[in-house]
C-alpha positions as CSV (number, residue, x, y, z in Angstrom):
1,M,0.0,0.0,0.0
2,K,1.2,3.5,-0.8
3,E,0.1,6.9,0.5
4,R,-1.0,9.7,-1.8
5,A,-2.4,13.2,-1.1
6,Y,-5.3,14.4,-3.2
7,K,-5.6,18.2,-3.2
8,Y,-8.9,20.0,-3.9
9,R,-10.0,23.6,-3.8
10,F,-12.8,24.5,-1.5
11,Y,-14.8,27.6,-0.6
12,P,-15.4,28.1,3.1
13,T,-18.4,29.9,4.6
14,P,-17.7,33.1,6.6
15,E,-17.9,31.1,9.8
16,Q,-15.5,28.4,8.6
17,A,-13.1,31.1,7.2
18,S,-13.1,32.8,10.6
19,L,-12.6,29.5,12.5
20,L,-9.8,28.3,10.2
21,G,-8.1,31.7,10.2
22,Q,-8.1,31.5,14.0
23,T,-6.7,28.0,13.8
24,F,-3.9,29.2,11.6
25,G,-3.1,31.9,14.1
26,C,-3.0,29.5,17.0
27,V,-0.8,27.0,15.1
28,R,1.6,29.9,14.3
29,V,1.7,31.1,17.9
30,V,2.3,27.7,19.3
31,Y,5.0,26.8,16.8
32,N,6.9,30.1,17.4
33,S,6.5,30.0,21.2
34,I,7.8,26.5,21.5
35,L,10.6,27.2,19.0
36,K,11.8,30.2,21.0
37,W,11.6,28.2,24.2
38,R,13.6,25.3,22.7
39,T,16.2,27.7,21.3
40,D,16.6,29.6,24.6
41,A,16.9,26.3,26.6
42,Y,19.7,25.1,24.3
43,Y,21.8,28.3,24.3
44,K,21.3,29.2,27.9
45,D,21.3,25.9,29.7
46,G,22.6,23.5,26.9
47,E,19.3,21.5,27.3
48,S,18.0,19.5,24.3
49,I,14.2,19.5,24.2
50,N,12.3,16.5,22.8
51,Y,8.7,16.2,21.5
52,N,7.3,15.0,24.9
53,S,8.7,18.0,26.7
54,A,7.4,20.3,24.0
55,S,4.0,18.8,24.3
56,S,4.0,19.3,28.1
57,K,5.0,22.9,27.5
58,L,2.0,23.3,25.3
59,T,-0.3,22.1,28.0
60,E,1.2,24.7,30.4
61,L,0.8,27.4,27.8
62,K,-2.9,26.7,27.3
63,K,-3.5,27.0,31.1
64,Q,-2.0,30.5,31.2
65,P,-4.7,33.3,31.1
66,E,-3.1,35.2,28.3
67,F,-3.2,32.2,26.1
68,S,-6.7,30.9,27.0
69,W,-7.9,31.5,23.4
70,L,-5.8,28.6,22.3
71,N,-8.6,26.4,23.7
72,D,-11.1,27.9,21.2
73,V,-9.8,25.8,18.4
74,S,-9.1,22.1,17.9
75,C,-6.1,20.8,19.8
76,V,-5.1,18.4,17.0
77,P,-3.4,21.0,14.6
78,L,-1.6,22.4,17.6
79,Q,-0.1,19.0,18.4
80,Q,0.7,18.4,14.8
81,S,2.6,21.6,14.6
82,L,4.9,20.3,17.3
83,R,5.4,17.1,15.4
84,H,6.4,19.0,12.3
85,Q,8.8,21.1,14.4
86,Q,10.4,17.9,15.8
87,T,10.8,16.6,12.2
88,A,12.4,19.9,11.3
89,F,14.9,19.6,14.1
90,A,15.7,16.0,13.2
91,N,16.4,17.1,9.6
92,F,18.6,19.9,10.8
93,F,20.7,17.7,13.1
94,K,21.1,15.2,10.2
95,G,22.3,17.9,7.9
96,R,19.3,17.7,5.5
97,A,17.9,21.2,6.3
98,K,18.6,24.5,7.9
99,Y,17.7,25.5,11.4
100,P,13.9,25.8,11.8
101,T,12.6,29.4,11.4
102,F,9.6,31.2,12.8
103,K,6.3,31.2,11.0
104,K,5.1,34.4,9.5
105,K,1.6,35.9,9.8
106,R,1.5,36.9,6.1
107,G,1.8,34.4,3.3
108,H,1.0,30.7,3.1
109,Q,-0.9,29.2,6.1
110,S,-1.8,25.6,6.9
111,A,-3.1,23.3,9.6
112,E,-3.1,19.5,9.7
113,F,-5.9,17.4,11.2
114,T,-5.6,13.7,12.0
115,K,-8.6,11.4,12.3
116,S,-9.6,12.8,15.7
117,G,-9.8,16.3,14.3
118,F,-12.1,15.7,11.3
119,N,-14.9,13.5,10.1
120,Y,-15.3,12.1,6.6
121,K,-18.7,10.8,5.7
122,D,-20.5,10.3,2.4
123,S,-17.9,12.3,0.5
124,K,-18.2,15.2,2.9
125,V,-15.5,16.5,5.2
126,Y,-16.2,18.0,8.6
127,V,-13.5,19.7,10.6
128,A,-13.6,20.0,14.4
129,K,-15.5,22.9,15.9
130,S,-17.5,23.3,12.6
131,K,-21.0,21.8,12.0
132,E,-21.1,22.4,8.2
133,P,-19.1,20.3,5.7
134,L,-16.4,21.9,3.6
135,N,-17.7,23.0,0.1
136,I,-15.1,21.0,-1.8
137,K,-15.0,21.0,-5.6
138,W,-14.4,17.3,-6.2
139,S,-12.5,16.6,-9.4
140,R,-11.9,12.8,-8.8
141,E,-12.9,10.1,-6.3
142,L,-10.8,9.1,-3.4
143,P,-9.4,5.6,-3.4
144,S,-10.1,5.2,0.4
145,D,-11.1,7.2,3.4
146,P,-8.5,9.9,4.3
147,T,-6.2,9.3,7.3
148,T,-5.1,12.9,7.5
149,I,-6.2,16.2,6.0
150,T,-4.3,19.5,5.6
151,I,-6.2,22.7,5.1
152,S,-4.2,25.6,3.6
153,K,-4.6,29.1,2.3
154,D,-2.1,30.4,-0.2
155,C,-0.9,34.0,-0.7
156,A,-3.6,34.6,-3.3
157,G,-6.3,33.9,-0.8
158,R,-7.3,30.5,-2.3
159,W,-8.3,27.7,0.1
160,F,-7.2,24.1,-0.4
161,V,-7.7,20.8,1.4
162,S,-5.3,17.9,0.9
163,L,-6.5,14.5,1.9
164,L,-3.9,11.7,2.5
165,C,-5.2,8.3,1.4
166,R,-3.9,4.8,1.1
167,F,-4.1,3.1,-2.2
168,E,-2.8,0.1,-4.1
169,P,-0.9,1.2,-7.2
170,K,-1.5,-0.7,-10.4
171,P,1.6,-1.2,-12.5
172,L,1.4,-0.1,-16.1
173,P,1.7,-2.7,-18.9
174,V,5.4,-3.6,-19.6
175,V,6.8,-1.8,-22.7
176,N,10.0,-2.7,-24.5
177,K,11.5,0.7,-24.5
178,T,14.4,2.3,-22.7
179,V,15.2,6.0,-22.8
180,G,17.9,8.4,-21.5
181,I,17.0,12.0,-20.6
182,D,19.2,15.0,-20.6
183,L,18.0,18.1,-18.8
184,G,18.5,21.5,-20.3
185,L,17.2,25.1,-20.5
186,T,16.4,25.5,-24.2
187,D,14.5,22.2,-23.9
188,I,13.7,21.0,-20.4
189,A,13.9,17.3,-21.3
190,I,15.7,15.9,-24.4
191,T,15.5,12.1,-24.8
192,S,17.8,9.7,-26.5
193,D,15.2,9.0,-29.3
194,G,15.2,12.6,-30.4
195,F,12.2,14.0,-28.5
196,K,12.5,17.6,-27.2
197,S,10.0,18.9,-24.8
198,G,10.6,22.6,-25.3
199,N,10.6,25.1,-22.5
200,P,7.5,27.3,-21.9
201,R,9.5,29.8,-19.8
202,H,6.6,30.7,-17.6
203,T,8.5,33.2,-15.6
204,A,9.6,35.1,-18.7
205,K,6.0,34.9,-20.1
206,Y,4.6,36.8,-17.1
207,A,7.7,38.9,-16.4
208,T,6.3,42.2,-17.8
209,K,3.0,41.8,-16.1
210,L,4.6,40.8,-12.8
211,A,7.1,43.7,-12.9
212,K,4.2,46.2,-13.6
213,A,2.2,44.8,-10.6
214,Q,5.3,44.9,-8.4
215,K,6.0,48.5,-9.4
216,R,2.5,49.5,-8.5
217,L,2.9,47.7,-5.1
218,A,6.1,49.6,-4.4
219,K,4.2,52.9,-4.7
220,K,1.5,52.1,-2.2
221,K,1.6,53.0,1.5
222,K,2.5,49.9,3.5
223,G,-0.4,48.6,5.5
224,S,-3.1,50.5,3.6
225,A,-6.1,49.0,1.8
226,N,-4.6,49.8,-1.6
227,F,-1.3,48.1,-0.5
228,R,-3.2,44.9,0.3
229,K,-5.0,45.0,-3.0
230,A,-1.8,45.5,-4.9
231,K,-0.1,42.8,-2.9
232,L,-2.9,40.4,-3.8
233,R,-2.5,41.2,-7.5
234,V,1.2,40.3,-7.3
235,A,0.4,37.1,-5.5
236,K,-2.1,36.0,-8.1
237,I,0.4,36.4,-10.9
238,Q,3.0,34.4,-8.9
239,V,0.7,31.5,-8.2
240,K,-0.3,31.5,-11.8
241,I,3.3,31.0,-12.8
242,G,3.7,28.2,-10.2
243,D,0.5,26.5,-11.4
244,C,1.6,26.6,-15.0
245,R,5.0,25.2,-14.1
246,R,3.6,22.3,-12.1
247,D,1.1,21.5,-14.8
248,F,3.7,21.3,-17.5
249,T,6.1,19.2,-15.3
250,H,3.3,16.7,-14.3
251,K,2.2,16.2,-18.0
252,L,5.8,15.7,-19.2
253,T,6.8,13.2,-16.4
254,T,3.5,11.3,-16.9
255,K,4.2,11.0,-20.7
256,L,7.7,9.7,-20.1
257,I,6.6,7.2,-17.5
258,N,3.7,5.9,-19.7
259,E,5.9,5.4,-22.8
260,N,9.1,3.9,-21.3
261,Q,10.0,1.0,-19.1
262,V,13.5,2.1,-18.0
263,I,14.4,5.8,-17.7
264,S,17.9,7.0,-17.1
265,C,18.6,10.6,-16.1
266,E,21.2,12.8,-14.4
267,S,21.4,13.4,-10.7
268,L,22.0,17.1,-10.6
269,S,22.8,19.3,-7.6
270,V,20.2,22.0,-8.3
271,K,20.9,23.9,-5.1
272,N,24.5,24.4,-6.1
273,M,23.6,25.3,-9.7
274,V,21.2,28.1,-8.8
275,K,24.1,29.9,-7.1
276,N,25.1,31.0,-10.6
277,P,23.5,34.5,-10.8
278,K,23.2,34.5,-14.6
279,L,21.4,31.2,-14.8
280,A,19.6,31.0,-11.4
281,K,16.2,32.3,-12.6
282,A,16.2,30.0,-15.7
283,I,17.2,26.9,-13.7
284,S,14.5,27.6,-11.1
285,D,11.9,28.1,-13.9
286,A,13.0,24.8,-15.5
287,N,11.9,22.9,-12.3
288,W,14.6,20.2,-12.7
289,G,14.5,19.1,-9.0
290,E,10.7,18.7,-9.1
291,F,11.0,16.9,-12.5
292,V,13.3,14.2,-11.1
293,R,11.2,13.9,-7.9
294,Q,8.1,13.2,-9.9
295,L,9.8,10.7,-12.1
296,T,11.0,8.9,-8.9
297,Y,7.7,8.4,-7.2
298,K,5.7,7.8,-10.4
299,A,8.2,5.1,-11.5
300,D,7.7,3.5,-8.1
301,W,3.9,3.6,-8.4
302,F,3.6,2.3,-11.9
303,G,6.3,-0.4,-12.0
304,R,8.9,1.5,-14.0
305,T,12.7,1.7,-13.4
306,L,14.5,5.0,-12.9
307,V,18.3,5.1,-13.0
308,Q,20.2,8.2,-11.9
309,I,23.8,8.3,-13.2
310,D,26.6,10.2,-11.5
311,K,26.5,13.9,-11.9
312,W,30.2,14.0,-13.0
313,Y,29.7,11.7,-15.9
314,P,30.8,13.5,-19.1
315,S,27.6,12.9,-21.0
316,S,27.9,16.1,-23.2
317,K,31.6,15.9,-23.9
318,R,31.6,12.2,-24.8
319,C,30.9,11.0,-28.4
320,H,28.3,8.3,-28.3
321,C,29.7,6.8,-31.6
322,C,33.3,6.2,-30.6
323,G,33.6,7.1,-26.9
324,H,36.0,10.0,-27.4
325,V,35.9,12.6,-24.7
326,V,36.8,16.2,-25.6
327,D,38.7,18.4,-23.1
328,S,36.1,21.2,-23.0
329,L,32.7,22.0,-24.5
330,P,31.4,25.5,-23.6
331,L,27.7,25.9,-23.0
332,H,27.2,28.0,-26.2
333,V,28.4,25.1,-28.4
334,R,25.1,23.3,-29.3
335,H,26.6,21.2,-32.2
336,W,30.1,19.8,-32.5
337,V,32.1,17.4,-34.6
338,C,34.0,14.5,-32.9
339,P,37.7,14.9,-33.7
340,S,38.2,11.1,-33.6
341,C,35.4,9.7,-35.8
342,E,34.2,13.0,-37.3
343,S,30.6,12.4,-36.4
344,K,28.3,15.4,-36.3
345,L,26.7,15.6,-32.9
346,D,23.8,17.5,-31.3
347,R,25.0,18.4,-27.8
348,D,21.7,17.5,-26.0
349,T,20.8,14.4,-28.0
350,N,24.3,13.1,-27.7
351,A,24.2,13.6,-24.0
352,A,20.9,11.8,-23.7
353,I,22.2,8.8,-25.6
354,N,25.3,8.6,-23.4
355,I,23.0,8.8,-20.3
356,K,20.9,5.9,-21.6
357,G,24.1,3.8,-22.1
358,A,25.4,4.6,-18.7
359,G,22.0,3.7,-17.1
360,Q,21.9,0.4,-18.9
361,A,25.5,-0.3,-17.7
362,L,24.5,0.4,-14.1
363,L,21.5,-1.9,-14.4
364,A,23.7,-4.7,-16.0
365,C,26.1,-4.3,-13.0
366,G,23.1,-4.7,-10.6
367,V,23.4,-1.1,-9.2
């Protein structure tokens, strides 16, 4: 059995919006208060706080008169925020993430409810402290009853509910096709069989519109009604860019998974690559990290094999015909001639063919 989150948009009533807004605020206050307490305890006394101690501190916090309003919302998302904080600290100590930061009042807000904090009945979702079901716009059926739901509100004021369900994935029919994928900026994905996905460049497409909205925002008085309206316009453009980018990536990865049994790709260090100031925006817009992540879990779900080759493998500088490796190949060189066998090579297609061969070699070695 696998777990999968199904995300839907919903439209809360004024009472639900008020309750959920209050819940977001309580979650933020609890998270920030406990984080400050844990940080002070470590730097002042050298004490390391675990989840049980943090949970006890929350109980004490709710008994204080100045924090009595924490009892007006469900206790489930408050406890879940402490679990998320514990996970954040675990990732920090293992070197996988930075030190946890304080949650902000503005921007994306979310609250997680486990089974004791919501009720799912007849395709209707009820959250604790609310008598009316959420007005969800169902786009597809759930495979099972949800075990956890997460309610969120993005910067553009849109409300979403994400329902975590268990399901049994059905492998796709086996196809006799293997492909190598080279990631680029002119075309996001170039395959060894000559397919080029193109690059919609969503950021560049909305750059003029976004710059105009940001310029108007900069002229507004901070905190005024017009400032909030202008800020919302900017947020709507930014979420539009994000939605378009996600949609393109999902469609492309699904196409590759459906058509190929074995997929070989590069394992790129995107976090290091975006440190290049000239290419940072283009690399971020290409969504390489999310592209590989989606290929990974979709291959696992549908019975496909994904092979990631070493990032230092010279796929672009190696001739796939004779194996000759050139000393250097600048980025502006898109076509080159092998000095050994005189083959005319397309930089990206040649790299994809080499990645395919390297992936097959790894599989043959049992890696």
